[in-house]
Z-matrix of the N, CA and C atoms (Angstrom, degrees):
N
C 1 1.545
C 2 1.438 1 110.49
N 3 1.344 2 121.07 1 126.72
C 4 1.428 3 125.62 2 -176.15
C 5 1.604 4 105.18 3 -66.53
N 6 1.344 5 116.28 4 139.96
C 7 1.394 6 121.22 5 -178.18
C 8 1.610 7 109.04 6 -73.60
N 9 1.273 8 118.36 7 139.36
C 10 1.425 9 123.51 8 -179.47
C 11 1.528 10 111.71 9 -69.98
N 12 1.314 11 120.13 10 131.06
C 13 1.423 12 121.01 11 176.73
C 14 1.627 13 113.09 12 -55.66
N 15 1.222 14 116.26 13 -18.66
C 16 1.455 15 121.11 14 -179.30
C 17 1.511 16 112.41 15 -79.45
N 18 1.388 17 117.27 16 -11.90
C 19 1.388 18 121.07 17 173.09
C 20 1.521 19 115.87 18 -85.09
N 21 1.350 20 115.72 19 -5.31
C 22 1.424 21 121.81 20 179.20
C 23 1.545 22 113.53 21 -78.87
N 24 1.199 23 118.16 22 107.61
C 25 1.495 24 125.57 23 -174.92
C 26 1.554 25 114.83 24 -83.97
N 27 1.314 26 117.12 25 -4.07
C 28 1.500 27 124.38 26 -177.54
C 29 1.495 28 106.29 27 -74.15
N 30 1.318 29 110.97 28 160.03
C 31 1.551 30 120.76 29 179.33
C 32 1.536 31 108.04 30 -107.25
N 33 1.290 32 113.01 31 148.88
C 34 1.441 33 117.80 32 174.92
C 35 1.564 34 110.42 33 -68.40
N 36 1.325 35 115.28 34 137.06
C 37 1.519 36 117.16 35 -172.75
C 38 1.602 37 108.74 36 -77.96
N 39 1.317 38 118.82 37 -15.36
C 40 1.417 39 123.10 38 177.79
C 41 1.548 40 115.64 39 -86.24
N 42 1.350 41 118.49 40 -49.74
C 43 1.356 42 120.36 41 -173.80
C 44 1.568 43 113.77 42 -115.64
N 45 1.423 44 111.35 43 -7.82
C 46 1.471 45 114.34 44 174.91
C 47 1.492 46 114.22 45 72.92
N 48 1.247 47 121.15 46 7.15
C 49 1.535 48 125.18 47 173.39
C 50 1.563 49 102.63 48 -83.10
N 51 1.389 50 117.22 49 156.07
C 52 1.380 51 127.65 50 171.37
C 53 1.582 52 108.46 51 -43.34
N 54 1.314 53 118.59 52 136.47
C 55 1.376 54 121.97 53 -173.20
C 56 1.535 55 111.35 54 -65.79
N 57 1.346 56 124.59 55 -28.56
C 58 1.388 57 120.55 56 176.38
C 59 1.471 58 118.02 57 -65.93
N 60 1.430 59 114.44 58 -13.36
C 61 1.401 60 118.98 59 174.33
C 62 1.576 61 112.62 60 -84.02
N 63 1.218 62 115.72 61 -38.87
C 64 1.484 63 115.58 62 -173.56
C 65 1.536 64 111.58 63 -134.05
N 66 1.168 65 120.96 64 26.65
C 67 1.515 66 121.28 65 -179.41
C 68 1.517 67 106.70 66 -69.97
N 69 1.313 68 112.72 67 -174.73
C 70 1.431 69 122.95 68 -173.27
C 71 1.563 70 104.05 69 -71.68
N 72 1.281 71 118.99 70 111.53
C 73 1.445 72 123.48 71 174.33
C 74 1.573 73 108.32 72 -85.17
N 75 1.266 74 123.76 73 -164.21
C 76 1.397 75 123.90 74 -172.73
C 77 1.509 76 110.28 75 -61.77
N 78 1.335 77 115.02 76 -30.25
C 79 1.514 78 117.85 77 -179.73
C 80 1.558 79 114.08 78 -78.59
N 81 1.320 80 114.61 79 -16.13
C 82 1.432 81 119.69 80 177.34
C 83 1.512 82 109.63 81 82.90
N 84 1.392 83 119.24 82 14.44
C 85 1.458 84 116.40 83 -176.62
C 86 1.545 85 109.91 84 -113.33
N 87 1.220 86 118.23 85 141.76
C 88 1.400 87 121.30 86 174.38
C 89 1.401 88 120.60 87 -73.27
N 90 1.389 89 120.04 88 129.89
C 91 1.588 90 120.67 89 174.26
C 92 1.470 91 106.41 90 -92.27
N 93 1.242 92 115.18 91 118.79
C 94 1.477 93 122.79 92 179.41
C 95 1.463 94 109.16 93 -79.78
N 96 1.308 95 119.21 94 96.09
C 97 1.464 96 124.19 95 -174.86
C 98 1.615 97 108.38 96 -70.51
N 99 1.321 98 116.68 97 -25.16
C 100 1.426 99 122.11 98 -179.45
C 101 1.608 100 105.69 99 -65.90
N 102 1.217 101 113.25 100 -48.07
C 103 1.495 102 114.24 101 177.73
C 104 1.590 103 112.92 102 -66.48
N 105 1.402 104 113.36 103 -27.77
C 106 1.453 105 113.60 104 176.71
C 107 1.507 106 112.04 105 -71.66
N 108 1.274 107 120.36 106 -41.64
C 109 1.452 108 126.10 107 177.94
C 110 1.495 109 108.72 108 -66.13
N 111 1.325 110 121.37 109 -34.68
C 112 1.471 111 119.23 110 177.98
C 113 1.541 112 111.59 111 -70.22
N 114 1.389 113 110.91 112 -34.72
C 115 1.483 114 112.37 113 176.94
C 116 1.544 115 115.02 114 -63.21
N 117 1.469 116 111.85 115 -39.68
C 118 1.436 117 116.73 116 177.84
C 119 1.495 118 111.51 117 -64.64
N 120 1.300 119 113.93 118 -44.85
C 121 1.504 120 116.18 119 176.15
C 122 1.566 121 114.41 120 -56.46
N 123 1.293 122 113.27 121 -39.42
C 124 1.484 123 120.25 122 179.81
C 125 1.585 124 108.45 123 -63.02
N 126 1.330 125 114.55 124 -47.08
C 127 1.478 126 118.04 125 -176.10
C 128 1.531 127 103.43 126 -67.40
N 129 1.268 128 126.97 127 -41.19
C 130 1.403 129 128.52 128 179.44
C 131 1.516 130 112.37 129 -54.91
N 132 1.269 131 120.03 130 -55.01
C 133 1.483 132 121.42 131 -178.79
C 134 1.554 133 106.32 132 -66.21
N 135 1.220 134 122.61 133 -35.66
C 136 1.505 135 122.49 134 172.46
C 137 1.453 136 114.27 135 -55.59
N 138 1.392 137 119.45 136 -40.23
C 139 1.393 138 123.82 137 174.76
C 140 1.522 139 112.31 138 -68.31
N 141 1.306 140 115.96 139 -34.38
C 142 1.457 141 124.89 140 178.12
C 143 1.589 142 106.37 141 -65.48
N 144 1.222 143 116.57 142 -44.34
C 145 1.435 144 122.41 143 -178.83
C 146 1.487 145 110.12 144 -67.54
N 147 1.154 146 119.84 145 -41.65
C 148 1.572 147 124.01 146 173.79
C 149 1.542 148 111.13 147 -54.04
N 150 1.335 149 117.91 148 -53.82
C 151 1.412 150 118.81 149 -177.64
C 152 1.540 151 114.29 150 -72.52
N 153 1.305 152 113.65 151 -31.13
C 154 1.415 153 119.47 152 175.36
C 155 1.459 154 114.60 153 -60.77
N 156 1.280 155 117.04 154 -38.35
C 157 1.506 156 125.23 155 168.58
C 158 1.390 157 114.50 156 -60.92
N 159 1.386 158 117.50 157 -48.75
C 160 1.418 159 126.43 158 -177.90
C 161 1.659 160 108.04 159 -59.92
N 162 1.180 161 111.89 160 -46.00
C 163 1.543 162 117.17 161 -178.66
C 164 1.614 163 108.33 162 -58.24
N 165 1.314 164 116.89 163 -48.04
C 166 1.503 165 117.54 164 -178.37
C 167 1.540 166 110.46 165 -70.88
N 168 1.300 167 115.95 166 -39.90
C 169 1.461 168 120.18 167 -175.34
C 170 1.559 169 108.44 168 -62.04
N 171 1.349 170 121.48 169 -35.60
C 172 1.265 171 125.04 170 -176.03
C 173 1.541 172 119.84 171 -98.46
N 174 1.370 173 109.01 172 15.36
C 175 1.501 174 117.86 173 178.58
C 176 1.377 175 118.33 174 65.26
N 177 1.328 176 117.80 175 24.32
C 178 1.500 177 125.37 176 176.44
C 179 1.485 178 114.54 177 -83.60
N 180 1.381 179 113.82 178 -13.97
C 181 1.514 180 117.15 179 175.95
C 182 1.466 181 108.57 180 -167.40
N 183 1.291 182 117.74 181 153.87
C 184 1.410 183 122.78 182 174.40
C 185 1.501 184 107.29 183 -80.38
N 186 1.328 185 119.12 184 151.71
C 187 1.484 186 123.07 185 -167.48
C 188 1.524 187 113.81 186 -52.50
N 189 1.339 188 115.52 187 -43.67
C 190 1.552 189 113.86 188 -169.84
C 191 1.555 190 108.19 189 -99.74
N 192 1.352 191 118.31 190 15.95
C 193 1.467 192 117.55 191 172.49
C 194 1.471 193 111.41 192 -117.24
N 195 1.407 194 119.02 193 169.09
C 196 1.463 195 125.59 194 -178.05
C 197 1.561 196 108.83 195 80.14
N 198 1.276 197 113.59 196 175.21
C 199 1.467 198 123.35 197 -176.21
C 200 1.525 199 112.29 198 -160.74
N 201 1.239 200 109.19 199 154.95
C 202 1.486 201 114.39 200 -176.82
C 203 1.593 202 109.34 201 -133.33
N 204 1.340 203 118.20 202 144.51
C 205 1.522 204 118.47 203 175.78
C 206 1.465 205 108.54 204 -146.32
N 207 1.352 206 114.43 205 157.38
C 208 1.497 207 126.45 206 178.41
C 209 1.477 208 107.71 207 -134.79
N 210 1.410 209 115.01 208 132.50
C 211 1.505 210 117.14 209 177.97
C 212 1.461 211 109.18 210 -87.37
N 213 1.406 212 111.73 211 144.24
C 214 1.432 213 118.23 212 176.83
C 215 1.548 214 107.57 213 -140.57
N 216 1.315 215 114.82 214 85.88
C 217 1.463 216 120.56 215 -171.90
C 218 1.360 217 112.65 216 70.25
N 219 1.344 218 119.69 217 -125.65
C 220 1.432 219 125.25 218 -177.18
C 221 1.585 220 111.73 219 -95.40
N 222 1.357 221 113.92 220 18.97
C 223 1.478 222 120.06 221 178.06
C 224 1.467 223 107.27 222 -135.81
N 225 1.352 224 117.15 223 166.99
C 226 1.493 225 121.12 224 174.22
C 227 1.486 226 108.30 225 -140.06
N 228 1.364 227 113.77 226 148.49
C 229 1.463 228 123.77 227 169.50
C 230 1.488 229 108.18 228 -89.70
N 231 1.286 230 119.96 229 126.01
C 232 1.472 231 123.11 230 177.92
C 233 1.506 232 114.07 231 -136.37
N 234 1.319 233 118.61 232 143.84
C 235 1.460 234 118.16 233 178.02
C 236 1.496 235 114.72 234 -59.80
N 237 1.287 236 118.89 235 145.30
C 238 1.442 237 126.60 236 178.31
C 239 1.552 238 108.71 237 -66.25
N 240 1.294 239 117.72 238 159.95
C 241 1.448 240 126.71 239 177.16
C 242 1.608 241 105.27 240 -63.94
N 243 1.267 242 116.99 241 129.60
C 244 1.547 243 124.95 242 178.18
C 245 1.434 244 113.67 243 84.55
N 246 1.341 245 120.70 244 1.74
C 247 1.439 246 121.38 245 -175.47
C 248 1.486 247 112.36 246 -66.34
N 249 1.402 248 116.74 247 128.33
C 250 1.506 249 119.03 248 168.57
C 251 1.449 250 111.99 249 -66.84
N 252 1.278 251 124.39 250 121.61
C 253 1.418 252 125.77 251 -175.31
C 254 1.544 253 113.15 252 -65.08
N 255 1.296 254 118.27 253 -22.66
C 256 1.458 255 121.71 254 177.12
C 257 1.466 256 115.25 255 -91.72
N 258 1.355 257 116.12 256 9.82
C 259 1.413 258 126.77 257 -178.98
C 260 1.501 259 113.48 258 -133.57
N 261 1.225 260 120.01 259 27.06
C 262 1.504 261 125.19 260 -179.47
C 263 1.475 262 111.41 261 -63.40
N 264 1.318 263 117.23 262 130.86
C 265 1.424 264 121.80 263 172.50
C 266 1.574 265 106.88 264 -136.26
N 267 1.339 266 119.96 265 172.50
C 268 1.423 267 121.08 266 171.10
C 269 1.455 268 119.30 267 -52.40
N 270 1.432 269 115.78 268 -24.77
C 271 1.408 270 121.15 269 -174.04
C 272 1.526 271 109.92 270 -79.21
N 273 1.361 272 122.55 271 -23.13
C 274 1.401 273 121.00 272 -177.45
C 275 1.519 274 112.66 273 -113.20
N 276 1.338 275 116.48 274 26.45
C 277 1.419 276 120.95 275 164.29
C 278 1.567 277 113.23 276 -115.45
N 279 1.281 278 115.67 277 138.74
C 280 1.481 279 119.52 278 -172.15
C 281 1.574 280 108.44 279 -118.70
N 282 1.304 281 113.01 280 142.15
C 283 1.509 282 119.99 281 175.57
C 284 1.600 283 108.03 282 -99.11
N 285 1.268 284 118.20 283 123.70
C 286 1.460 285 122.81 284 -178.79
C 287 1.554 286 108.57 285 -135.11
N 288 1.360 287 115.83 286 163.67
C 289 1.418 288 121.53 287 -179.77
C 290 1.517 289 109.44 288 -78.56
N 291 1.393 290 116.74 289 152.46
C 292 1.424 291 121.06 290 175.76
C 293 1.452 292 113.53 291 -91.88
N 294 1.359 293 117.80 292 -40.30
C 295 1.506 294 120.19 293 -174.59
C 296 1.498 295 110.13 294 -85.21
N 297 1.307 296 118.21 295 -19.21
C 298 1.525 297 119.81 296 -178.09
C 299 1.560 298 108.14 297 -133.40
N 300 1.329 299 111.33 298 163.11
C 301 1.486 300 115.34 299 178.06
C 302 1.544 301 107.46 300 -76.86
N 303 1.257 302 117.23 301 165.83
C 304 1.530 303 122.34 302 -172.50
C 305 1.527 304 107.95 303 -130.53
N 306 1.258 305 118.13 304 152.90
C 307 1.414 306 125.02 305 174.00
C 308 1.613 307 108.50 306 -64.48
N 309 1.307 308 116.82 307 -22.45
C 310 1.456 309 118.74 308 -177.17
C 311 1.510 310 109.50 309 -89.35
N 312 1.367 311 118.78 310 -3.64
C 313 1.507 312 117.58 311 174.60
C 314 1.446 313 114.76 312 -52.66
N 315 1.420 314 118.92 313 -29.29
C 316 1.398 315 121.37 314 -172.82
C 317 1.559 316 110.82 315 -66.10
N 318 1.350 317 117.69 316 -27.95
C 319 1.421 318 121.36 317 -177.72
C 320 1.586 319 115.06 318 -102.75
N 321 1.408 320 110.86 319 -12.21
C 322 1.458 321 118.69 320 174.59
C 323 1.458 322 113.33 321 -71.58
N 324 1.297 323 115.57 322 169.05
C 325 1.482 324 118.99 323 175.51
C 326 1.413 325 115.26 324 -48.19
N 327 1.331 326 120.73 325 146.72
C 328 1.386 327 120.12 326 176.56
C 329 1.450 328 117.77 327 -68.40
N 330 1.451 329 114.71 328 -12.92
C 331 1.507 330 119.80 329 173.88
C 332 1.543 331 111.19 330 -91.01
N 333 1.332 332 123.12 331 14.43
C 334 1.360 333 124.05 332 -177.82
C 335 1.583 334 114.32 333 -60.38
N 336 1.258 335 116.97 334 -34.87
C 337 1.436 336 116.45 335 173.05
C 338 1.502 337 113.63 336 -65.58
N 339 1.365 338 118.70 337 -28.49
C 340 1.350 339 122.19 338 178.38
C 341 1.509 340 111.35 339 -74.79
N 342 1.223 341 121.07 340 -46.83
C 343 1.456 342 126.10 341 176.38
C 344 1.519 343 110.89 342 -57.94
N 345 1.384 344 111.62 343 -43.80
C 346 1.591 345 116.12 344 177.66
C 347 1.483 346 111.50 345 -57.30
N 348 1.355 347 119.88 346 -44.41
C 349 1.402 348 122.43 347 -173.74
C 350 1.521 349 111.80 348 -68.32
N 351 1.237 350 112.49 349 -39.17
C 352 1.591 351 126.11 350 176.55
C 353 1.557 352 105.60 351 -51.39
N 354 1.320 353 110.75 352 -54.47
C 355 1.449 354 118.36 353 -171.44
C 356 1.640 355 108.06 354 -67.16
N 357 1.301 356 111.53 355 -34.62
C 358 1.568 357 114.77 356 178.86
C 359 1.414 358 111.26 357 -64.19
N 360 1.365 359 118.17 358 -42.06
C 361 1.397 360 125.18 359 -167.15
C 362 1.535 361 115.08 360 -99.87
N 363 1.317 362 117.92 361 -6.40
C 364 1.458 363 117.15 362 -177.02
C 365 1.541 364 109.13 363 -134.15
N 366 1.308 365 122.46 364 178.75
C 367 1.385 366 126.15 365 178.90
C 368 1.551 367 111.04 366 -91.80
N 369 1.342 368 118.31 367 2.78
C 370 1.408 369 123.69 368 -175.77
C 371 1.672 370 113.51 369 -51.92
N 372 1.245 371 114.70 370 136.55
C 373 1.510 372 120.07 371 172.45
C 374 1.472 373 111.81 372 -113.91
N 375 1.428 374 121.45 373 3.18
C 376 1.392 375 122.41 374 -176.38
C 377 1.608 376 105.16 375 -159.31
N 378 1.199 377 118.69 376 142.51
C 379 1.477 378 117.90 377 179.36
C 380 1.624 379 107.59 378 -141.42
N 381 1.329 380 116.18 379 133.87
C 382 1.462 381 120.95 380 173.22
C 383 1.606 382 107.67 381 -119.91
N 384 1.313 383 113.52 382 124.93
C 385 1.413 384 117.55 383 171.55
C 386 1.592 385 107.60 384 -112.34
N 387 1.356 386 112.90 385 125.19
C 388 1.394 387 122.33 386 -173.46
C 389 1.540 388 110.34 387 -130.35
N 390 1.332 389 112.15 388 161.63
C 391 1.439 390 115.78 389 -179.47
C 392 1.574 391 108.72 390 -111.35
N 393 1.294 392 118.17 391 56.76
C 394 1.446 393 123.91 392 178.19
C 395 1.566 394 114.08 393 -57.33
N 396 1.365 395 114.16 394 119.64
C 397 1.463 396 118.48 395 -168.97
C 398 1.575 397 111.59 396 -63.93
N 399 1.271 398 122.44 397 -44.39
C 400 1.376 399 120.74 398 -178.98
C 401 1.574 400 111.70 399 -67.94
N 402 1.336 401 116.30 400 -35.10
C 403 1.514 402 119.84 401 177.37
C 404 1.506 403 106.97 402 -60.09
N 405 1.378 404 113.87 403 -46.53
C 406 1.473 405 117.68 404 -178.70
C 407 1.469 406 110.86 405 -58.06
N 408 1.334 407 119.50 406 -48.73
C 409 1.487 408 123.28 407 179.00
C 410 1.556 409 112.86 408 -57.82
N 411 1.272 410 114.66 409 -43.18
C 412 1.505 411 117.95 410 178.64
C 413 1.558 412 112.19 411 -68.30
N 414 1.281 413 118.29 412 -32.59
C 415 1.420 414 122.50 413 173.74
C 416 1.459 415 110.77 414 -62.98
N 417 1.244 416 119.51 415 -43.29
C 418 1.479 417 124.11 416 177.91
C 419 1.515 418 108.16 417 -67.76
N 420 1.250 419 119.46 418 -38.38
C 421 1.496 420 117.44 419 177.35
C 422 1.525 421 115.74 420 -70.71
N 423 1.394 422 116.24 421 -29.64
C 424 1.404 423 121.58 422 179.07
C 425 1.457 424 112.84 423 -83.79
N 426 1.262 425 120.48 424 -50.22
C 427 1.481 426 128.40 425 178.19
C 428 1.583 427 109.21 426 100.60
N 429 1.249 428 114.47 427 155.75
C 430 1.501 429 126.59 428 -175.41
C 431 1.564 430 106.76 429 -61.77
N 432 1.258 431 116.66 430 131.00
C 433 1.456 432 120.58 431 175.34
C 434 1.577 433 109.53 432 96.68
N 435 1.353 434 114.92 433 -13.04
C 436 1.510 435 115.33 434 -179.08
C 437 1.550 436 108.48 435 -95.57
N 438 1.403 437 110.70 436 -171.97
C 439 1.377 438 113.61 437 173.96
C 440 1.514 439 116.07 438 -126.53
N 441 1.234 440 121.82 439 152.48
C 442 1.565 441 124.77 440 174.85
C 443 1.605 442 102.30 441 -97.65
N 444 1.319 443 107.48 442 124.22
C 445 1.466 444 120.07 443 -179.57
C 446 1.470 445 112.38 444 -97.94
N 447 1.367 446 122.87 445 99.85
C 448 1.392 447 122.42 446 -176.93
C 449 1.597 448 114.33 447 -55.39
N 450 1.283 449 119.04 448 143.76
C 451 1.466 450 123.39 449 175.05
C 452 1.429 451 114.57 450 -100.81
N 453 1.345 452 118.96 451 -19.11
C 454 1.494 453 128.85 452 177.55
C 455 1.522 454 107.40 453 -79.21
N 456 1.382 455 119.47 454 143.49
C 457 1.457 456 126.80 455 178.52
C 458 1.524 457 109.08 456 -60.38
N 459 1.318 458 119.22 457 -41.45
C 460 1.539 459 118.08 458 -176.17
C 461 1.442 460 109.28 459 -64.80
N 462 1.367 461 119.77 460 -43.14
C 463 1.439 462 130.43 461 -177.19
C 464 1.617 463 105.91 462 -60.28
N 465 1.283 464 114.68 463 -46.95
C 466 1.486 465 120.85 464 179.06
C 467 1.449 466 114.17 465 -60.13
N 468 1.353 467 115.37 466 -45.23
C 469 1.371 468 123.07 467 -175.10
C 470 1.515 469 110.86 468 -80.20
N 471 1.268 470 122.71 469 -43.30
C 472 1.398 471 125.71 470 -173.49
C 473 1.540 472 112.48 471 -85.19
N 474 1.296 473 118.13 472 -37.74
C 475 1.558 474 120.83 473 -171.05
C 476 1.477 475 111.67 474 -109.18
N 477 1.388 476 117.12 475 -36.10
C 478 1.458 477 118.80 476 -168.53
C 479 1.545 478 108.34 477 65.84
N 480 1.357 479 119.12 478 -161.37
C 481 1.359 480 122.42 479 -179.00
C 482 1.563 481 110.53 480 -64.02
N 483 1.291 482 116.37 481 139.75
C 484 1.493 483 126.00 482 -175.73
C 485 1.505 484 109.71 483 -100.44
N 486 1.335 485 123.65 484 105.84
C 487 1.378 486 122.85 485 -178.27
C 488 1.468 487 113.25 486 -67.70
N 489 1.404 488 118.15 487 140.86
C 490 1.496 489 122.60 488 176.83
C 491 1.515 490 104.78 489 -106.61
N 492 1.379 491 115.97 490 119.53
C 493 1.375 492 117.57 491 -171.12
C 494 1.527 493 115.73 492 -111.80
N 495 1.334 494 117.25 493 143.38
C 496 1.425 495 118.01 494 -171.75
C 497 1.567 496 107.05 495 -102.50
N 498 1.295 497 111.83 496 161.48
C 499 1.526 498 118.66 497 172.03
C 500 1.555 499 110.33 498 140.72
N 501 1.353 500 115.20 499 149.60
C 502 1.461 501 118.08 500 -173.85
C 503 1.625 502 107.43 501 -72.21
N 504 1.283 503 114.72 502 155.24
C 505 1.423 504 122.76 503 -175.73
C 506 1.611 505 104.59 504 -62.57
N 507 1.389 506 110.82 505 131.72
C 508 1.436 507 117.64 506 -178.69
C 509 1.607 508 116.11 507 67.43
N 510 1.231 509 115.52 508 12.05
C 511 1.502 510 114.96 509 -175.63
C 512 1.480 511 112.81 510 -90.19
N 513 1.343 512 115.51 511 160.70
C 514 1.490 513 120.08 512 178.28
C 515 1.445 514 106.66 513 -67.17
N 516 1.416 515 121.14 514 -35.46
C 517 1.491 516 120.35 515 -179.96
C 518 1.476 517 110.27 516 -64.30
N 519 1.336 518 120.76 517 -40.83
C 520 1.477 519 122.12 518 179.50
C 521 1.657 520 107.61 519 -67.25
N 522 1.311 521 115.76 520 -38.51
C 523 1.463 522 116.91 521 -178.70
C 524 1.560 523 110.30 522 -64.28
N 525 1.330 524 120.76 523 -40.80
C 526 1.390 525 121.79 524 178.87
C 527 1.425 526 115.28 525 -72.32
N 528 1.353 527 119.02 526 -35.71
C 529 1.437 528 125.49 527 176.97
C 530 1.472 529 107.87 528 -65.70
N 531 1.334 530 122.03 529 -52.25
C 532 1.420 531 122.86 530 -178.76
C 533 1.566 532 114.29 531 -63.70
N 534 1.285 533 115.91 532 -39.54
C 535 1.468 534 119.59 533 178.82
C 536 1.555 535 109.27 534 -59.54
N 537 1.345 536 117.51 535 -44.04
C 538 1.472 537 122.94 536 176.45
C 539 1.513 538 111.19 537 -61.65
N 540 1.337 539 115.78 538 -49.49
C 541 1.582 540 119.65 539 177.48
C 542 1.503 541 110.29 540 -56.01
N 543 1.328 542 118.82 541 -48.93
C 544 1.434 543 122.07 542 -167.08
C 545 1.657 544 106.05 543 -80.68
N 546 1.237 545 119.65 544 -12.26
C 547 1.502 546 115.59 545 169.47
C 548 1.428 547 113.20 546 -76.88
N 549 1.408 548 119.95 547 -8.73
C 550 1.430 549 123.32 548 174.71
C 551 1.444 550 117.80 549 -120.82
N 552 1.354 551 116.22 550 -13.12
C 553 1.386 552 120.67 551 -176.96
C 554 1.587 553 111.93 552 -130.99
N 555 1.393 554 115.99 553 157.43
C 556 1.475 555 118.28 554 -178.53
C 557 1.575 556 115.88 555 -73.38
N 558 1.317 557 113.61 556 -22.11
C 559 1.506 558 118.68 557 179.52
C 560 1.513 559 106.94 558 -163.52
N 561 1.310 560 114.05 559 162.63
C 562 1.469 561 119.81 560 176.43
C 563 1.488 562 107.69 561 -144.34
N 564 1.390 563 112.79 562 166.37
C 565 1.517 564 122.17 563 175.18
C 566 1.471 565 109.95 564 -119.70
N 567 1.274 566 119.35 565 129.97
C 568 1.474 567 124.06 566 173.73
C 569 1.529 568 106.41 567 -81.42
N 570 1.303 569 113.54 568 131.37
C 571 1.513 570 118.30 569 -172.64
C 572 1.566 571 104.44 570 -61.07
N 573 1.379 572 110.39 571 132.25
C 574 1.425 573 125.09 572 177.53
C 575 1.543 574 114.84 573 60.50
N 576 1.346 575 117.94 574 14.68
C 577 1.473 576 118.78 575 -168.20
C 578 1.580 577 111.53 576 -128.38
N 579 1.345 578 117.05 577 -60.19
C 580 1.446 579 117.40 578 -177.32
C 581 1.527 580 114.59 579 157.88
N 582 1.232 581 118.41 580 179.65
C 583 1.425 582 124.45 581 -172.52
C 584 1.507 583 116.61 582 -86.10
N 585 1.349 584 121.21 583 157.46
C 586 1.375 585 125.61 584 173.43
C 587 1.504 586 101.17 585 -133.18
N 588 1.321 587 115.72 586 127.96
C 589 1.508 588 124.44 587 -179.29
C 590 1.546 589 114.73 588 -131.52
N 591 1.279 590 119.84 589 106.33
C 592 1.448 591 117.38 590 179.53
C 593 1.550 592 108.56 591 -90.07
N 594 1.328 593 119.32 592 170.40
C 595 1.444 594 124.37 593 178.80
C 596 1.570 595 109.38 594 -166.33
N 597 1.239 596 110.18 595 168.81
C 598 1.536 597 117.52 596 169.70
C 599 1.581 598 108.39 597 -76.47
N 600 1.279 599 113.86 598 -26.58
C 601 1.542 600 120.53 599 179.81
C 602 1.526 601 103.74 600 -138.11
N 603 1.329 602 112.55 601 162.08
C 604 1.560 603 121.54 602 172.14
C 605 1.487 604 106.83 603 -60.82
N 606 1.389 605 123.35 604 -35.60
C 607 1.378 606 120.29 605 175.63
C 608 1.499 607 117.58 606 -61.66
N 609 1.312 608 113.44 607 -41.32
C 610 1.435 609 119.54 608 174.83
C 611 1.634 610 112.61 609 -64.55
N 612 1.219 611 111.61 610 -41.55
C 613 1.548 612 116.01 611 177.82
C 614 1.543 613 107.73 612 -63.97
N 615 1.321 614 117.66 613 -38.20
C 616 1.355 615 117.31 614 -178.54
C 617 1.546 616 118.29 615 -70.58
N 618 1.392 617 112.07 616 -33.90
C 619 1.446 618 118.88 617 171.70
C 620 1.574 619 110.77 618 -61.23
N 621 1.296 620 117.85 619 -47.78
C 622 1.467 621 121.40 620 173.68
C 623 1.509 622 113.56 621 -55.00
N 624 1.228 623 115.75 622 -43.50
C 625 1.526 624 122.90 623 175.69
C 626 1.560 625 109.88 624 -52.66
N 627 1.343 626 113.16 625 -54.48
C 628 1.400 627 120.71 626 -173.58
C 629 1.584 628 109.25 627 -66.85
N 630 1.379 629 115.18 628 -36.06
C 631 1.476 630 115.35 629 -178.17
C 632 1.521 631 110.22 630 -73.22
N 633 1.383 632 117.13 631 -36.24
C 634 1.406 633 120.55 632 171.92
C 635 1.581 634 116.30 633 -51.92
N 636 1.384 635 110.61 634 -49.05
C 637 1.445 636 118.04 635 179.94
C 638 1.562 637 111.98 636 -68.52
N 639 1.294 638 118.59 637 -41.06
C 640 1.372 639 125.00 638 -178.56
C 641 1.575 640 112.33 639 -63.01
N 642 1.461 641 115.64 640 -41.15
C 643 1.360 642 117.24 641 -179.12
C 644 1.552 643 115.33 642 -72.79
N 645 1.450 644 108.95 643 -32.85
C 646 1.477 645 117.10 644 175.01
C 647 1.593 646 111.62 645 -67.02
N 648 1.343 647 115.51 646 -39.36
C 649 1.385 648 117.55 647 177.31
C 650 1.533 649 117.53 648 -64.86
N 651 1.282 650 111.65 649 -44.86
C 652 1.548 651 123.34 650 174.01
C 653 1.541 652 106.83 651 -56.45
N 654 1.269 653 116.91 652 -49.09
C 655 1.492 654 119.58 653 -179.87
C 656 1.498 655 112.12 654 -60.10
N 657 1.258 656 117.86 655 -46.52
C 658 1.432 657 123.40 656 -178.10
C 659 1.463 658 112.78 657 -65.38
N 660 1.243 659 122.15 658 -42.07
C 661 1.449 660 131.11 659 175.48
C 662 1.500 661 113.08 660 -65.66
N 663 1.253 662 113.86 661 -40.79
C 664 1.527 663 120.68 662 -174.45
C 665 1.601 664 108.07 663 -71.25
N 666 1.438 665 112.02 664 -43.60
C 667 1.439 666 116.09 665 -178.55
C 668 1.585 667 108.46 666 -71.32
N 669 1.309 668 116.54 667 -35.34
C 670 1.484 669 118.58 668 178.27
C 671 1.585 670 109.27 669 -63.30
N 672 1.327 671 116.57 670 -41.45
C 673 1.462 672 120.64 671 -178.53
C 674 1.525 673 107.07 672 -69.75
N 675 1.257 674 120.29 673 -38.34
C 676 1.471 675 123.12 674 -177.55
C 677 1.553 676 109.06 675 -67.19
N 678 1.381 677 121.45 676 -32.84
C 679 1.434 678 120.02 677 176.23
C 680 1.553 679 110.50 678 -70.12
N 681 1.272 680 118.15 679 -31.39
C 682 1.427 681 122.08 680 -173.04
C 683 1.488 682 112.62 681 -81.39
N 684 1.414 683 117.52 682 -12.13
C 685 1.509 684 121.85 683 174.76
C 686 1.499 685 114.57 684 -56.48
């Protein structure tokens, strides 16, 4: 019986990955997986930069606030603390563990613990945290532990009730509350702070973010107009 390549415990001399990943295939050429993973990481931060610019350009966040992450297996790429979302580069994105804390947590976003818990408890592959102004106002009007009920048809259909979650910024309490809320809802608003939107892609998380803000804006303007009647 031919020996399985997965039994080979040696490492590739070129990229140092286990030989069964990148050994000589039929062509006799080594597949450098390190280069492949670096390429994937490069593409991921470029996507983060794209949506960071869109968030700032559309007034969904001030440049130096908010954070973005993308899951990659048992790790995530997340913006560093203080990163301007319209100026994301590979140098201000950090890779940290999802299941455990990391030595790089100290330079990662202050909301890393929150992103980590959301990835642990939901099927999210990307998360956008923004400081959408109308969503923040509506959270203040509703109160922590309550829900924002959209009055627009798109919000009712797409989002349903929007939970307002309590907890200190970057706290374990907030992480647990948000993970629980996002296991049942498409998006949530942290009381007096901002939105959290998960998705299978950053594009999906961005759409949820825009819908949260749109529904909160329509609700605010509608109720303001109703009072003035």
